[in-house]
VOPAGU-2260 file (C-alpha; in pm, 1 decimal, decimal comma):
REM VOPAGU-2260
SITE   aa  ch    i         X         Y         Z
SITE  ASN   A    0   -1470,6    2270,7    2445,8
SITE  ARG   A    1   -1412,0    2129,4    2100,3
SITE  THR   A    2   -1359,3    2375,7    1813,5
SITE  VAL   A    3   -1314,8    2309,4    1443,3
SITE  LEU   A    4   -1129,3    2542,3    1207,8
SITE  GLY   A    5   -1379,0    2721,5     984,7
SITE  ILE   A    6   -1668,4    2505,2    1106,2
SITE  LEU   A    7   -1731,4    2536,5    1480,7
SITE  GLU   A    8   -1641,4    2832,9    1701,6
SITE  ARG   A    9   -1310,5    2902,9    1524,1
SITE  ASP   A   10   -1247,1    3136,3    1228,9
SITE  GLY   A   11   -1142,6    2968,0     906,6
SITE  ALA   A   12    -870,4    3066,4     662,4
SITE  PHE   A   13   -1077,3    3342,4     499,9
SITE  ALA   A   14   -1056,3    3544,4     821,4
SITE  GLN   A   15    -788,8    3812,6     837,2
SITE  TYR   A   16    -623,6    3619,4    1120,8
SITE  LEU   A   17    -666,0    3268,4    1253,7
SITE  THR   A   18    -523,8    3080,0    1549,8
SITE  LEU   A   19    -451,9    2712,4    1599,0
SITE  PRO   A   20    -298,0    2498,8    1873,8
SITE  LEU   A   21      65,3    2422,0    1788,5
SITE  PRO   A   22       5,0    2042,5    1767,3
SITE  ASN   A   23    -234,4    2115,0    1480,3
SITE  LEU   A   24      50,1    2250,9    1266,8
SITE  HIS   A   25     247,3    2016,6    1040,8
SITE  ALA   A   26     574,1    2113,6     874,4
SITE  ILE   A   27     579,4    2077,8     495,8
SITE  PRO   A   28     918,8    1975,8     350,6
SITE  ASP   A   29    1078,4    2226,0     112,5
SITE  SER   A   30    1079,3    1953,1    -151,3
SITE  LEU   A   31     698,6    1922,3    -143,7
SITE  PRO   A   32     539,8    2152,4    -406,8
SITE  LEU   A   33     243,6    2354,6    -287,2
SITE  ASP   A   34      21,3    2205,5    -559,3
SITE  ARG   A   35      66,3    1873,5    -380,6
SITE  ALA   A   36      77,0    2001,1     -23,0
SITE  ILE   A   37    -274,4    2146,4     -50,4
SITE  PHE   A   38    -407,2    1789,2     -78,0
SITE  THR   A   39    -272,7    1685,4     264,0
SITE  GLU   A   40    -606,7    1700,2     447,6
SITE  PRO   A   41    -821,6    1506,8     195,5
SITE  LEU   A   42    -539,9    1256,2     144,3
SITE  ALA   A   43    -527,5    1204,9     520,8
SITE  ALA   A   44    -900,4    1124,3     503,2
SITE  ALA   A   45    -818,2     860,7     241,9
SITE  TYR   A   46    -547,2     712,1     464,2
SITE  GLU   A   47    -803,1     684,0     744,4
SITE  ILE   A   48    -945,8     385,2     556,4
SITE  LEU   A   49    -620,6     195,6     614,8
SITE  GLU   A   50    -642,8     282,1     985,6
SITE  GLN   A   51    -987,5     120,0     997,8
SITE  THR   A   52    -960,6    -191,7     783,9
SITE  SER   A   53    -729,0    -403,5     568,5
SITE  VAL   A   54    -769,7    -364,5     193,0
SITE  THR   A   55    -487,8    -589,7      70,4
SITE  GLU   A   56    -599,6    -812,0    -218,4
SITE  LYS   A   57    -955,9    -682,5    -185,5
SITE  ASP   A   58   -1161,6    -610,9    -496,8
SITE  ALA   A   59   -1256,1    -247,0    -437,5
SITE  LEU   A   60   -1492,0      -6,5    -611,1
SITE  ILE   A   61   -1455,9     370,4    -570,6
SITE  LEU   A   62   -1799,0     526,9    -611,4
SITE  GLY   A   63   -1767,3     886,7    -728,9
SITE  PRO   A   64   -1413,2     944,1    -862,0
SITE  GLY   A   65   -1391,4    1315,2    -788,9
SITE  LYS   A   66   -1107,0    1468,4    -592,1
SITE  LEU   A   67   -1149,1    1260,3    -275,4
SITE  GLY   A   68   -1244,9     947,9    -466,2
SITE  LEU   A   69    -927,4     953,7    -673,3
SITE  LEU   A   70    -714,3    1001,2    -363,4
SITE  CYS   A   71    -888,0     702,9    -202,9
SITE  ALA   A   72    -830,1     502,1    -520,9
SITE  GLN   A   73    -455,8     571,3    -517,4
SITE  VAL   A   74    -422,8     494,2    -146,7
SITE  LEU   A   75    -609,3     164,2    -180,2
SITE  ARG   A   76    -417,3      59,7    -490,2
SITE  ASN   A   77     -84,7     135,0    -320,4
SITE  ALA   A   78    -202,2     -77,8     -26,0
SITE  GLY   A   79    -261,5    -378,8    -250,5
SITE  ALA   A   80    -629,9    -352,1    -345,2
SITE  GLN   A   81    -763,7    -414,4    -695,2
SITE  VAL   A   82    -938,5     -84,5    -769,2
SITE  THR   A   83   -1217,8       6,0   -1012,4
SITE  LEU   A   84   -1358,8     358,5   -1054,7
SITE  TYR   A   85   -1737,3     395,5   -1086,9
SITE  THR   A   86   -1856,6     710,6   -1261,0
SITE  ARG   A   87   -2173,0     840,4   -1424,5
SITE  HIS   A   88   -1980,9    1056,1   -1674,3
SITE  PRO   A   89   -1830,5     912,9   -1996,3
SITE  GLU   A   90   -1580,6    1202,4   -1995,5
SITE  GLN   A   91   -1450,1    1088,3   -1658,9
SITE  GLN   A   92   -1438,0     728,6   -1775,6
SITE  GLU   A   93   -1229,1     810,3   -2081,8
SITE  ARG   A   94    -988,7    1023,0   -1878,9
SITE  TRP   A   95    -928,7     763,7   -1608,7
SITE  LYS   A   96    -911,0     471,4   -1853,8
SITE  SER   A   97    -639,4     659,3   -2044,3
SITE  ARG   A   98    -444,6     675,5   -1716,5
SITE  GLY   A   99    -461,1     301,8   -1661,6
SITE  TRP   A  100    -762,0     275,4   -1426,9
SITE  LYS   A  101   -1033,5      13,4   -1456,0
SITE  THR   A  102   -1370,3     189,7   -1482,1
SITE  LEU   A  103   -1739,7     111,6   -1458,8
SITE  LEU   A  104   -2041,7     311,3   -1581,5
SITE  PRO   A  105   -2393,8     260,3   -1437,8
SITE  ASP   A  106   -2515,5      82,2   -1751,9
SITE  ASP   A  107   -2207,7    -139,2   -1783,0
SITE  PRO   A  108   -2289,0    -504,0   -1705,9
SITE  ALA   A  109   -2104,2    -594,8   -1386,3
SITE  ASP   A  110   -1905,5    -916,6   -1425,4
SITE  ARG   A  111   -1871,8    -933,7   -1046,8
SITE  ASP   A  112   -1964,8    -766,5    -721,6
SITE  PHE   A  113   -1702,7    -610,7    -499,0
SITE  ASP   A  114   -1551,5    -695,7    -161,6
SITE  LEU   A  115   -1567,2    -331,4     -58,5
SITE  VAL   A  116   -1709,3      -7,0    -192,2
SITE  VAL   A  117   -1582,6     337,3     -92,5
SITE  GLU   A  118   -1871,3     583,1    -133,6
SITE  THR   A  119   -1747,2     937,2    -210,1
SITE  THR   A  120   -2025,3    1069,3    -434,4
SITE  GLY   A  121   -2143,3    1351,8    -210,0
SITE  SER   A  122   -2496,3    1247,3    -305,2
SITE  PRO   A  123   -2767,6    1066,2    -105,7
SITE  GLU   A  124   -2809,5     832,5    -404,0
SITE  GLY   A  125   -2460,7     696,7    -341,1
SITE  PHE   A  126   -2566,3     471,8     -52,5
SITE  PRO   A  127   -2816,8     250,1    -239,6
SITE  THR   A  128   -2590,1     242,4    -544,6
SITE  ALA   A  129   -2300,9     122,8    -329,8
SITE  LEU   A  130   -2515,2    -151,0    -173,6
SITE  SER   A  131   -2612,5    -275,9    -519,3
SITE  ARG   A  132   -2246,4    -332,7    -610,2
SITE  LEU   A  133   -2137,0    -521,2    -296,5
SITE  LYS   A  134   -2091,3    -892,5    -243,8
SITE  PRO   A  135   -2285,4   -1049,7      42,4
SITE  ARG   A  136   -2094,7    -975,8     365,1
SITE  GLY   A  137   -1910,4    -698,6     184,0
SITE  LEU   A  138   -1782,3    -376,2     338,6
SITE  LEU   A  139   -1930,1     -34,3     259,4
SITE  ILE   A  140   -1706,1     259,2     355,8
SITE  LEU   A  141   -1899,5     586,1     372,4
SITE  LYS   A  142   -1722,6     917,8     313,4
SITE  THR   A  143   -2028,5    1119,3     204,9
SITE  THR   A  144   -2224,1    1356,8     427,3
SITE  THR   A  145   -2523,8    1542,6     284,1
SITE  ALA   A  146   -2771,6    1803,0     401,6
SITE  ASP   A  147   -3056,6    1594,2     260,4
SITE  HIS   A  148   -3197,8    1305,4     461,0
SITE  PRO   A  149   -3381,6    1081,7     216,4
SITE  PRO   A  150   -3547,6     758,6     334,9
SITE  LEU   A  151   -3317,0     458,2     320,3
SITE  ASP   A  152   -3401,6      96,4     256,0
SITE  LEU   A  153   -3177,0     -88,1     500,8
SITE  ALA   A  154   -3317,4    -431,3     419,3
SITE  PRO   A  155   -3022,8    -513,4     185,9
SITE  VAL   A  156   -2781,1    -438,0     472,3
SITE  VAL   A  157   -2955,5    -698,8     687,3
SITE  ILE   A  158   -3027,6    -955,8     417,7
SITE  HIS   A  159   -2673,2    -954,4     277,8
SITE  GLU   A  160   -2504,8    -895,5     616,1
SITE  ILE   A  161   -2325,0    -584,7     491,7
SITE  THR   A  162   -2080,4    -405,0     720,3
SITE  VAL   A  163   -2116,6     -25,2     701,3
SITE  LEU   A  164   -1815,2     175,6     816,6
SITE  GLY   A  165   -1821,2     552,8     860,2
SITE  SER   A  166   -1486,7     708,1     771,0
SITE  ARG   A  167   -1399,9    1073,5     811,8
SITE  CYS   A  168   -1073,2    1255,4     889,7
SITE  GLY   A  169    -734,0    1088,6     910,2
SITE  PRO   A  170    -362,9    1114,1     998,0
SITE  PHE   A  171    -154,3    1387,5     835,7
SITE  PRO   A  172     198,9    1233,1     863,5
SITE  PRO   A  173     147,3     945,2     615,5
SITE  ALA   A  174     -26,3    1184,1     375,9
SITE  ILE   A  175     263,2    1432,8     385,4
SITE  GLU   A  176     517,3    1152,0     345,9
SITE  ALA   A  177     335,5    1000,2      46,6
SITE  LEU   A  178     299,7    1337,2    -125,7
SITE  THR   A  179     666,5    1419,0     -65,8
SITE  ARG   A  180     799,4    1098,0    -221,4
SITE  GLY   A  181     552,0    1110,9    -508,2
SITE  ALA   A  182     355,1     798,6    -416,1
SITE  ILE   A  183      34,7     999,4    -470,1
SITE  SER   A  184     -13,0    1233,4    -767,0
SITE  PRO   A  185    -313,2    1460,2    -709,7
SITE  GLU   A  186    -221,2    1750,4    -939,8
SITE  ASP   A  187    -436,0    1604,2   -1217,1
SITE  THR   A  188    -743,3    1704,8   -1017,6
SITE  ILE   A  189    -659,4    2080,0   -1028,7
SITE  ARG   A  190    -870,5    2267,9   -1280,3
SITE  ALA   A  191    -736,5    2623,0   -1254,0
SITE  HIS   A  192    -534,9    2871,8   -1045,2
SITE  PHE   A  193    -663,8    3217,6    -949,6
SITE  ARG   A  194    -527,6    3520,5    -770,0
SITE  LEU   A  195    -705,8    3611,5    -448,0
SITE  GLU   A  196    -836,1    3926,2    -620,0
SITE  GLU   A  197   -1027,9    3694,7    -856,7
SITE  ALA   A  198   -1207,9    3519,5    -570,2
SITE  ALA   A  199   -1563,7    3591,5    -686,0
SITE  HIS   A  200   -1494,3    3456,3   -1033,3
SITE  ALA   A  201   -1304,8    3158,2    -891,2
SITE  PHE   A  202   -1604,2    3056,2    -680,8
SITE  ARG   A  203   -1832,7    3080,4    -984,4
SITE  VAL   A  204   -1597,1    2855,0   -1179,6
SITE  ALA   A  205   -1577,6    2608,2    -890,5
SITE  ALA   A  206   -1958,1    2596,3    -858,7
SITE  SER   A  207   -2026,4    2554,9   -1230,1
SITE  SER   A  208   -2117,3    2220,1   -1381,0
SITE  ALA   A  209   -1909,3    2285,0   -1692,5
SITE  ASP   A  210   -1629,4    2055,9   -1572,9
SITE  PRO   A  211   -1756,7    1695,7   -1555,3
SITE  LEU   A  212   -1423,7    1591,5   -1401,7
SITE  ARG   A  213   -1505,4    1795,5   -1086,6
SITE  ARG   A  214   -1152,7    1928,3   -1053,0
SITE  LYS   A  215   -1024,5    2164,3    -786,9
SITE  VAL   A  216    -992,4    2544,5    -806,0
SITE  VAL   A  217    -683,9    2684,6    -629,1
SITE  PHE   A  218    -597,0    3030,5    -497,3
SITE  ASP   A  219    -237,7    3152,0    -532,5
SITE  ILE   A  220    -186,7    3388,3    -237,1
SITE  SER   A  221     190,4    3378,1    -181,6
């Protein structure tokens, strides 16, 4: 009898009305700004990694530093990992380097391989790229799901004894707590705010490739 809000047998938030079981509701403190609170669900997905494995003192690579990737990067760094951001876009690299992140472009010579790679590209090419950056017996954490099903060469997984860990949704309470005390700062990944009456234009902006930083578009409805 499972239902999923906006996905499976349950209207999402663009319906005129929606219903949820009470345990699915989480109180947001008055001190938590809405521009942070809206990141609770993806941040919870980032915290799921800590529920699944230890990252302390691990050399970690975040593949695809978009919205989810940057949340994962902050969570892992706060948990004691050494984090590098891997991006295909020089604009992204310059932005994140200016904010104190270590970065890596595809053509950059790698001075090392990584203990773990978190794959958040949203692209089927992310899997083989992640494998190419892992140490033998490294850990690959997969966050990407795609509609495409390209053929995969799994020989490197066997040869290098790679552990592949699927990681999806996660716990809301630590995400809300971290956002409230300012341990995570996601506002930098917001591109623009729109009124609900501007929805059609907002979706066009969100779908455009004009923003290489892949930032979020937000509706102001209250």
